[in-house]
C-alpha positions in Angstrom: -110.1 52.3 49.5 -112.0 54.4 46.9 -110.3 55.6 43.6 -110.9 58.4 41.1 -112.7 57.4 38.4 -109.7 58.8 36.2 -107.5 56.7 37.9 -109.4 53.6 37.6 -110.2 54.4 33.7 -106.3 54.5 33.3 -105.9 50.9 35.4 -109.1 49.2 33.2 -107.6 50.5 30.0 -104.0 48.7 31.1 -106.1 45.5 32.0 -108.2 45.4 28.8 -104.5 44.6 26.6 -105.1 41.4 28.5 -108.8 41.1 27.7 -110.6 40.3 24.2 -113.7 41.3 22.5 -115.7 38.3 22.5 -118.2 37.1 19.5 -120.9 37.9 21.5 -120.3 41.6 21.6 -123.5 42.4 19.4 -125.4 40.5 21.7 -124.1 42.4 24.6 -125.2 45.7 23.2 -128.7 44.4 22.8 -129.1 43.2 26.0 -128.1 46.2 28.4 -131.5 47.7 27.9 -133.9 47.5 30.5 -137.9 47.6 30.1 -139.0 50.2 28.0 -142.5 50.5 29.8 -144.3 49.1 32.3 -147.1 48.0 30.0 -144.4 46.5 28.0 -143.7 43.4 30.2 -141.6 41.8 27.1 -138.4 43.6 26.3 -137.9 43.9 22.3 -134.4 42.2 22.8 -135.6 38.6 24.1 -136.3 36.4 21.4 -139.7 34.5 22.0 -139.2 31.1 20.9 -141.4 29.4 23.4 -144.3 30.1 25.7 -143.2 30.6 29.4 -146.8 29.7 30.3 -146.4 26.4 28.6 -143.3 25.2 30.5 -143.9 22.8 33.3 -144.4 24.9 36.6 -143.2 22.9 39.6 -145.0 23.4 42.5 -142.2 24.9 44.4 -142.4 27.7 41.3 -146.1 28.3 42.2 -145.7 28.4 45.7 -142.8 31.2 45.8 -144.5 33.2 42.8 -147.9 33.4 45.0 -145.8 34.7 48.0 -144.0 37.0 46.1 -147.1 38.5 44.4 -148.3 39.2 48.0 -145.4 40.7 49.6 -144.0 42.8 46.9 -146.9 45.1 46.5 -145.0 47.8 48.5 -142.3 47.7 45.7 -144.3 47.7 42.6 -142.8 50.1 40.1 -139.3 50.1 41.6 -136.5 49.7 39.0 -133.4 47.3 39.7 -130.5 47.0 37.6 -128.3 43.6 37.5 -124.7 43.1 36.2 -124.0 40.0 34.9 -121.7 37.9 32.5 -123.2 37.4 29.1 -123.5 33.8 29.7 -126.4 31.2 29.1 -127.5 31.1 32.7 -128.4 34.9 32.9 -129.4 34.9 29.8 -132.1 32.4 30.5 -133.0 34.3 33.9 -133.7 37.3 31.5 -136.0 35.3 29.5 -137.9 34.6 32.8 -138.2 38.3 33.5 -141.7 38.7 32.4 -143.1 36.0 34.6 -141.1 37.9 37.3 -142.6 41.3 36.3 -146.2 40.3 36.1 -146.2 38.9 39.7 -144.3 41.8 41.3 -144.3 44.7 39.1 -140.4 45.1 40.0 -138.8 46.3 36.5 -135.6 44.4 36.2 -133.0 45.7 33.6 -130.3 43.1 32.7 -126.9 44.7 31.8 -125.1 41.1 30.0 -121.8 42.1 29.1 -118.7 39.7 28.0 -116.6 38.5 31.1 -113.6 41.4 31.0 -116.1 44.1 30.7 -118.6 43.0 33.0 -115.5 42.7 35.4 -114.7 46.6 34.5 -118.1 47.7 34.9 -118.6 46.3 38.4 -115.2 46.8 39.6 -115.6 50.8 38.7 -119.2 50.6 40.4 -117.8 49.3 43.5 -114.4 51.4 43.5 -116.6 54.4 43.5 -119.4 53.3 45.5 -121.7 53.9 42.8 -125.5 52.8 43.1 -125.1 51.9 39.6 -126.1 48.2 40.0 -128.5 46.8 42.6 -127.2 43.1 42.1 -123.8 42.1 41.1 -123.0 38.8 39.1 -119.4 38.0 41.0 -117.2 35.3 39.4 -115.6 33.0 42.1 -112.0 34.1 41.8 -113.0 37.7 42.3 -115.0 37.3 45.8 -112.0 38.6 47.7 -112.4 42.1 45.8 -116.3 42.4 45.9 -117.1 40.9 48.9 -117.3 44.0 51.4 -119.4 45.5 49.0 -121.9 43.1 49.1 -124.9 42.5 51.9 -124.5 39.2 53.0 -127.9 37.4 52.3 -128.2 36.6 56.1 -127.9 40.3 56.8 -130.7 40.8 54.6 -132.6 38.0 56.1 -132.1 39.5 59.8 -132.8 43.1 58.4 -136.0 42.3 56.4 -137.8 39.3 57.9 -141.3 40.3 56.7 -139.8 39.9 52.9 -138.0 36.5 53.4 -139.5 33.6 52.1 -140.7 31.3 54.8 -139.7 28.4 52.9 -136.2 29.6 52.3 -133.7 26.7 51.8 -129.9 27.1 51.4 -129.0 23.3 52.3 -129.9 22.6 48.9 -127.0 24.2 46.9 -124.5 21.7 45.7 -121.5 21.5 48.1 -119.1 22.8 45.3 -121.3 25.9 44.4 -121.3 26.8 48.0 -117.8 26.3 49.0 -116.6 27.9 45.8 -118.9 30.6 44.9 -120.8 31.8 48.1 -118.1 32.1 50.6 -114.7 33.7 51.5 -112.2 32.3 52.1 -113.7 29.5 50.1 -113.8 26.0 51.1 -111.4 24.2 48.9 -113.2 20.6 49.7 -111.7 18.7 46.6 -108.3 17.4 45.9 -105.4 18.3 45.5 -106.5 20.6 48.6 -109.3 19.5 50.8 -109.2 22.1 53.1 -112.3 24.1 55.0 -111.2 27.6 55.6 -114.6 28.6 57.3 -115.4 31.6 55.6 -118.5 33.7 55.5 -121.2 33.6 52.9 -121.1 36.6 50.8 -123.8 35.9 47.9 -125.7 33.0 46.8 -124.4 30.4 43.7 -126.0 31.4 40.4 -124.2 29.4 37.8 -121.7 26.5 38.0 -120.2 26.2 34.6 -118.2 23.1 34.5 -115.5 21.8 31.7 -116.7 18.8 29.9 -115.4 17.1 26.4 -117.7 18.0 23.7 -117.5 15.6 20.7 -119.5 15.6 17.5 -121.2 12.3 17.8 -122.3 12.3 14.0 -118.9 12.4 12.7 -117.8 9.7 15.2 -120.6 7.6 14.5 -120.0 7.8 10.7 -116.3 6.5 11.6 -117.7 3.7 13.6 -115.5 4.8 16.7 -115.7 5.9 20.1 -114.1 8.8 21.9 -111.2 8.1 23.6 -110.5 8.3 27.4 -107.0 9.4 28.0 -105.2 12.8 27.0 -103.2 10.6 24.5 -106.2 9.2 22.8 -108.0 12.7 23.0 -105.0 14.1 21.1 -105.3 10.9 18.7 -108.7 11.8 18.2 -108.1 15.5 17.1 -105.2 14.1 14.9 -107.9 11.7 13.0 -110.3 14.7 12.5 -108.1 17.3 11.6 -109.1 18.1 8.0 -109.4 21.5 7.0 -110.2 20.4 3.5 -113.2 19.3 5.1 -113.7 22.2 6.7 -113.4 21.2 10.1 -110.5 21.1 12.6 -109.8 18.3 15.2 -110.2 20.8 18.1 -110.0 24.1 19.8 -108.7 25.7 22.6 -109.4 28.9 24.4 -105.4 30.0 24.7 -105.7 33.7 24.4 -103.8 35.6 27.4 -107.3 35.5 29.4 -108.6 33.8 32.4 -110.0 31.4 29.7 -106.6 29.5 29.2 -106.0 29.3 33.2 -109.4 27.4 33.4 -108.6 24.9 30.3 -105.1 24.3 31.7 -106.4 23.4 35.2 -107.9 20.3 33.6 -104.4 19.2 32.6 -102.8 20.4 35.7 -104.6 18.5 38.3 -105.0 15.3 35.7 -101.0 15.0 35.9 -101.2 15.6 39.7 -99.7 19.0 39.7 -101.1 22.2 41.5 -100.6 25.8 41.8 -100.7 26.6 45.3 -100.1 25.1 48.7 -102.1 26.3 51.4 -101.0 26.2 55.2 -101.5 28.4 58.2 -99.2 30.9 57.1 -101.3 31.4 53.9 -101.0 30.5 50.5 -97.8 30.3 48.0 -97.1 29.1 44.7 -95.8 25.6 44.0 -96.5 25.2 40.3 -92.6 24.7 39.3 -93.0 21.1 39.4 -92.5 18.3 37.0 -96.2 17.4 37.1 -97.2 21.2 36.0 -94.4 21.2 33.2 -95.5 17.6 31.8 -99.3 19.0 32.2 -98.2 21.8 30.0 -96.7 20.1 27.5 -99.6 17.6 27.1 -101.8 21.1 26.6 -99.5 22.6 24.1 -99.3 19.3 22.2 -102.9 19.7 20.9 -102.2 23.0 19.0 -100.9 21.0 15.9 -104.4 19.7 15.5 -106.5 22.6 16.7 -108.4 25.7 15.0 -105.4 28.5 14.3 -107.9 30.8 16.2 -107.3 29.2 19.2 -104.7 31.4 20.1 -106.9 34.2 20.2 -109.6 32.8 21.6 -111.6 32.5 24.7 -114.7 30.0 25.8 -117.0 32.5 23.8 -114.7 32.1 20.6 -114.3 28.2 21.2 -118.2 28.2 21.4 -118.8 30.0 18.0 -116.2 27.6 16.5 -118.6 24.9 17.7 -121.9 26.3 16.4 -120.6 27.1 12.9 -119.1 23.2 12.8 -115.5 24.4 12.6 -114.3 21.8 15.3 -114.8 18.3 16.0 -114.0 18.4 19.6 -113.5 21.0 22.4 -113.0 21.3 26.3 -115.4 23.3 26.8 -118.1 24.7 29.5 -121.1 22.5 29.7 -123.2 25.6 29.7 -122.4 25.9 26.0 -124.7 22.9 25.3 -127.5 25.4 25.2 -125.5 27.6 22.6 -124.5 24.6 20.4 -128.2 23.1 20.4 -129.6 26.6 20.0 -132.4 26.3 17.3 -131.4 29.8 16.1 -127.9 30.1 16.5 -126.4 27.2 15.9 -125.4 25.0 12.7 -124.8 21.8 14.4 -127.8 21.3 16.9 -128.2 17.8 18.1 -124.9 16.6 16.8 -122.7 17.0 20.2 -122.2 14.3 22.7 -120.5 14.9 26.2 -118.1 13.2 28.4 -115.6 14.0 31.1 -112.6 15.5 30.5 -109.7 13.2 29.3 -107.7 11.5 32.1 -104.4 11.9 33.0 -102.6 9.8 35.6 -104.3 11.1 38.3 -107.6 10.5 36.6 -110.1 13.1 34.9 -110.4 16.7 36.5 -113.2 19.0 35.5 -112.6 22.7 36.0 -115.5 24.6 37.9 -115.7 28.4 37.1 -119.1 29.2 39.0 -120.3 32.7 40.2 -122.6 34.0 42.6 -125.1 36.7 42.7 -125.2 39.4 45.8 -126.9 42.6 46.8 -124.6 45.6 46.4 -124.2 48.0 49.4 -124.7 51.1 47.1 -128.3 49.7 46.3 -131.0 52.3 46.8 -133.5 49.4 46.6 -132.1 46.6 48.7 -135.3 45.5 49.7 -136.5 44.9 46.2 -133.2 43.2 45.3 -133.5 40.8 48.2 -136.8 39.7 46.8 -135.2 39.1 43.3 -132.4 37.3 44.8 -134.4 34.9 46.5 -136.4 34.2 43.2 -133.4 34.3 40.7 -131.7 31.5 43.0 -134.6 29.2 44.0 -135.4 25.7 43.5 -138.6 26.3 41.4 -136.7 29.2 39.2 -133.8 26.7 38.2 -136.5 24.4 37.3 -138.0 26.6 35.0 -134.9 28.0 33.6 -133.7 24.6 32.8 -136.4 24.0 30.4 -135.3 27.2 28.5 -134.8 25.9 24.9 -132.3 28.7 23.9 -130.7 29.4 27.3 -129.9 26.7 30.0 -127.1 26.0 32.6 -125.8 23.6 35.1 -128.3 24.1 38.1 -126.7 25.2 41.7 -129.4 23.1 43.2 -129.4 19.2 43.5 -133.2 18.9 44.0 -133.6 20.2 40.5 -132.3 16.5 39.5 -134.6 14.9 41.5 -137.6 16.3 39.6 -139.5 13.6 37.4 -140.1 15.9 34.7 -136.8 17.3 34.5 -135.1 13.5 35.2 -137.2 12.6 31.7 -135.8 16.0 30.1 -132.1 14.8 30.8 -132.9 11.3 29.7 -134.5 12.2 26.6 -134.1 15.6 25.8 -131.2 18.5 25.1 -130.2 18.2 28.6 -128.2 14.9 28.6 -124.8 16.8 29.5 -126.3 17.0 32.9 -125.7 13.2 33.2 -122.0 14.0 33.0 -122.1 16.7 35.3 -123.7 14.3 38.0 -121.1 11.7 37.2 -118.3 14.5 38.1 -119.8 15.5 41.2 -120.0 12.3 42.2 -116.4 11.6 41.9 -115.2 15.0 43.4 -112.4 15.6 41.0 -113.1 19.2 40.5 -110.7 21.8 39.9 -111.4 25.8 40.8 -109.5 29.0 41.0 -108.8 30.4 44.4 -109.7 33.9 45.5 -107.7 36.1 47.5 -106.7 40.0 47.4 -103.5 39.5 44.9 -105.4 37.5 42.2 -106.2 39.7 40.0 -102.4 40.4 39.3 -101.7 36.4 39.6 -104.2 36.1 36.9 -102.5 37.9 34.5 -99.2 36.3 35.1 -100.4 33.1 34.4 -102.8 33.7 31.9 -99.7 35.9 29.7 -97.0 32.9 30.5 -99.6 29.9 29.6 -100.6 31.8 26.3 -97.1 32.6 25.5 -96.3 28.8 25.8 -99.2 28.0 23.5 -97.9 30.5 20.8 -94.3 28.8 20.9 -92.9 31.9 22.8 -91.7 30.1 25.8 -91.1 26.3 26.4 -93.3 24.7 28.9 -90.7 24.3 31.2 -89.6 28.2 30.7 -93.2 29.0 31.0 -93.7 27.2 34.5 -90.3 28.7 35.8 -91.5 32.3 34.7 -95.0 31.9 36.4 -93.2 30.4 39.6 -90.7 33.6 39.6 -93.0 36.3 39.1 -95.5 35.1 41.5 -92.9 34.5 43.9 -91.7 38.4 43.1 -95.5 39.5 44.1 -95.5 37.3 47.3 -94.0 34.7 48.1 -96.7 34.1 50.6 -100.1 35.5 50.2 -102.8 35.8 52.9 -106.7 35.8 52.8 
C-alpha cells in the first residue's frame, strides 16, 4: 500500500535513531552526482589511479562490449540513476562507467549512500512509486519489502529479446549468491537450515560480502606467532596485542545498534550451534532462547575488554576506518574491506593485513554472508536501457574487470572469475589473496545469512537493540537473549513468507 511522503518521513526519522552516520559520509556527498555532460566521460569525483585501457580485458568482456555498442544505439543519450550502498563493489562499478559510456552513450548516475540512508532513499522511492531510480541495489534481508517493485530479469528478457545478450549465463553465479540475494523466499541451502523454499528470482547478485578474520600480519610476524584458530585463542590474541600506549587495540567490533551487530553475532551464534529461526510448513518462528545462543553472546561480549572503545558506536564502516589508520590489530570484518585497508590513497596500513576464516566454535567456523542484488525498478522510465546496464554490471567479463581495480574490488558473485589464469595469478601474488579464504569458506558451506520476510524490518530493530545493550553491559547475555525471544514472539510468534 502506498504511503504519503509526510508519513514516510515520520517513520523514517524514527528508524534513523537506530542508524548511524558512517565515516564515509563525505564520500557519499561526492558520489551522488551524475555525469556533468555527454562530452565529459569521466565524472570529477572519480579518482584516476589506474588506466582502464591498461587493465587485462578478458574475451568475455570484449565480446559483451562489442554487442552492447551495436544494440545500445537507440538508447544513446538516455539517462539512468542507480541507487547503491556506499561499498567497494558499487564504487568499482562506478569507476568502470567511462568505458560503459564510451560504448553505449548511456549516461549513468550513481547514488552511493551509507546503508541506512540508501535504505531510506530507496524505500521512499518504491513507497511512492516514484521513478527516482532506474536500478536499485537491494540487500538480501530486504527482498520481502522490495520484490514487488522490481521487474524480474526473466520478464525483462522475455519483454526485450532483441536487447538480451545471446550468451547470457545465470548458471555461473555462486549458489549462495543466487539463493540468498536473488530469490524470494530465499533458498536456505546451508546449515543450520538446509531448506529450499522454491522462491522466484527478482534481481541478480551484485556483490557477496562475507565476514573473515583480518589480522595485522606484520605485528604477528614481529612477535613470531601465528593467529589462533578458536574463539578462545582469538580472545587471547586480542588480549596480547591490546596496547593503547602503543597506539592500537587488540580488536574492534561493529557493536552499534545497527544491522552490523547482527551480522557479527551470527558468526558466533552458528559456530556455537545456535540459530535464530525454526522453519517449517507453518512458517518461521524464533528459537533464539537457547543455551547455545547465550553462550555465543557471552563469547562475543568477552571481546569488549580488548577492543577499541569506539566499537560500541561502530558499524562495519567505522571498523574499516579503525583498520585503515592502524588503530586495531584484529577484526571480524567483511572481506570486501581488503580493498579499503590496502587502498594506496586512503589507508595507512596497505599490505599489512592477513586473512583467515572466522574463529572456530564447537560447530566449526561460520562466515556471515551479507550480499545484495541489483534489479530494475518497476517505476523506471527507461527499462530497456536499465536492462542493458543490469546485464553489463553483473556479467562475468565486467566482474573480471572490476576485480582488477586497485582501489575498489570485492568478492565476485560468479564462479568463473576464479578460473581465469590472469585473475588466478593476481589472487596468488597480488592484493586479492583474501579470495583464497572465501573459496575455502564456500567449499565448506559454513555460511550464515539473514532471512528475509515481511516483518524483518521490525525484527531487525529488536535484535540490534538487545545485542547492543548486551555489549554495553546494560543487559547480561541471558537477559538479552530472553528479551529478544519475548519481543519477537509478541510480534509473531509465527511469520509467513
